[in-house]
C-alpha angles and dihedrals in degrees: 000000000000125000143168121221092255094020102047107252128110114255139172111259095259089061092045093052091044094055094044088053091065088079114123135140117200111161137085144165142138119274120242136158114260111232089199117108111248138168126220118238115213121239119208102213115351117099101180103076143032129214128208129180124208126179097277104002145051127223121203122194115197106201099171108034092155140358109293094008109168097190135056127226124222122204128186120210112192126202119220112296091005116170094196119137109264102195127105101032131121089227138000120213119195115206137251098053130187108177127050136167121215124193106189127058087228089069095058095072087058090061094045095048089050095047091241101114092120089066093069111105101161144027136157117250095000088192085076093065116097100182110119092208093049091043089061091055088049093048091050091054097248096121120064116219109230095199122231095345138334091252088068093050109037090149093061090051092048092049090052091053097202122198083238142343125223118212140185115204145172086218094246105102109074096150096112101037098110093035096062092042092053091051085055093239113148107231112197123195116220110198097179091127091067093061112097098193111089091221090041088061092047092051091069086083084082086061091054091042094060089049090054095045086248106109098137093048087051092053091049089050093048094047091056094050090045093053092047090052094048092047091053095046091054088066091071104031098099099041114130118237093250090060093056111097119225110249131204119200134179143048139238131259124178090339093311121113114216118202138152118281115244090251096046131113089250095053094044094055091044086055094049089052090063097257127140104225111211092214095050090120092055104092124210139101094230134049120312117225108212135170123247096245092056092050089045094053091048104033109036094100101036122135105224135022108208128185096019098169122258101308115151096218142348093267092058090046095051092045093052090055117006093199090070086071090072096067118092096229090059091047092049096042094247097136122125131185133186101243104099092116124046130174122242090263097043104271116144111238089208090072092046108039100023097080096059093035106051086147088074091047090050094049091048092054094047090050089053098045102031109017094170090067091061105029096161095042124107123206113258109185102010131071135184111244112236124214101262131210 
């Protein structure tokens, strides 16, 4: 199954470095207890944030903003003419809003699904965005390219003066924490990537929905995704163990084989698809780092190889690392990659839409492993590698 270094799918090192580079923390504030009455709103799958609703405000607490986070972040979202107490929060957002900055491609589909794409005014490395709706904004000059990352261009962010800015972070870059706070730019940490339940990650659209003033729309969007996922999952629930094909995942980089840990998002969605993951006994929520001999012993006779980086064909894959050619899936042409859909400037839609649409990933995997269960379905993110010339 596919995984990113910090999300759990195997990637070539350029993608690993790219996604690691998204880290940036830009919020601050002293903690204090709110004296305003509020009611908790239950979440179904997500564990990294909590929602509370007051009479004319929302409070969001991000408890897992990044891996290993030792502190929580409290955000206040004020409805129009709200009289709620504003002291003691890491950021305060006043609705309605009209200008936002996103810093991860995984945030872009939230805007699209909530019909708020036109609010985007800034993004780092806009060529990574695949969304056709967003690309039209970019091509018309309405989205400012922030370069390699907002942390490298704080002056651009400050000049744009967004109503809020959403960031993903590894919790390591604190350089501009005070700067953005002093500029009165609400910097909101989105920790979706820490979630290891596929639907838990998708449920962060509710988080974005509150910030956009579109919570009910976000609930509706999520429930449709949830139902599609659960319906697909039911197709494989009664499969006997013998009917579950063995699946290899991962790629090598400098003699280390990177693959999803057994507790990761990638491994879980593969299990839901009716696959028998050969590293299911290797615990971990992130990427495993395995030696070739171990992988060879366990994966030589597997049935499928899923999430094999971004190779164009089997020949290119085999030429890049001759040891790949020893595995049965490579020999039999049962290797699948997540590169079926690319944006106009080369971004992979899998890394953009996939997190909020795990139902599509699940259906793709079921179609690959058990095609008889979805006879009319066509692969969306994945494609089978051909032999090449």
